[in-house]
N, C-alpha and C positions, 0 to 999 in steps of 0.2 A: 848050583846051590844058591837060593836067595837069601838075602840078608833079612834078619828079624826086624820088625819095627822097634823103635826106641823103647816103647812101653813093655816090651817083652824082656828088655835088659835093664830097664830103670824103673824103680818104684816111683809112685806118685804119693801124695797129690802133687800137681803141677801148677805152675804160674807162668803166664806169659809176659815177656818183656819186649816191648816194641821200640824200634828205632826208626826215627824220621829225619829228614834233612833239617838242619837248623835254618829257621826262616829268615835270618839276617847275616849268617856267617857262612859264605860259601865254602864247601869242603868240610864243614863240621856237621855234627848231628846231635840230636837229642834222644834221650830214652826215657821210657816210662814203664813202670811196673803196673800192669793191669790189676784191678781189684778182683778178688775172688780167686778161688782155686777150682781146678778141674781134676776129678778123680780118675777118669778114664782116658788112656792115651789116644784112642781113636776120636774122641770128641775134641781133644786138644788139636789134632791134625785137622779136623773139619773147620775148627774155629780159626786156626791160623790161615788156612787157605782162603777162607772167607774174608778175613781182614785184609790180606794181601791183594785180593782181587776187587776190593772195593774201590771204585773209581773215584769217590768222594775223599778218600783219605791218601795220605802221602807216605804211609808205612813202606819201608824198603826191606826190613829185616825183622824177624821174630824169633827170639830165642826162648827155649823152654827150660824153666828151672824146676828141678825136682826138690820139692820141700824136704822130703825124708832123706835124701842123699846130700843136700845142700851143694848142688852143682848143676851147671847147665848140661842138658842131655841131648838137645836137638836145636837145629837152626833151620828156619825156613826163609828164603829170599824171593822177592818180587821178580817175576820173569820180565825180561826186556822186550 
């Protein structure tokens, strides 16, 4: 039995929160809530994967916030 994608278990719209290493404090990180919301979970997944694989950015983790449920529903991490 395969697991359902997060958007089948949690309602949107969704916001992305990105985490990057702190530029001056080793071992610390900064986070940023990206502007705009996404209504479809599959679009969230594509956007998160695109951001994580962008070699011009230092994003290490993206968490997905469900606006309607007011909680984090998914996390994506950059591969090593």
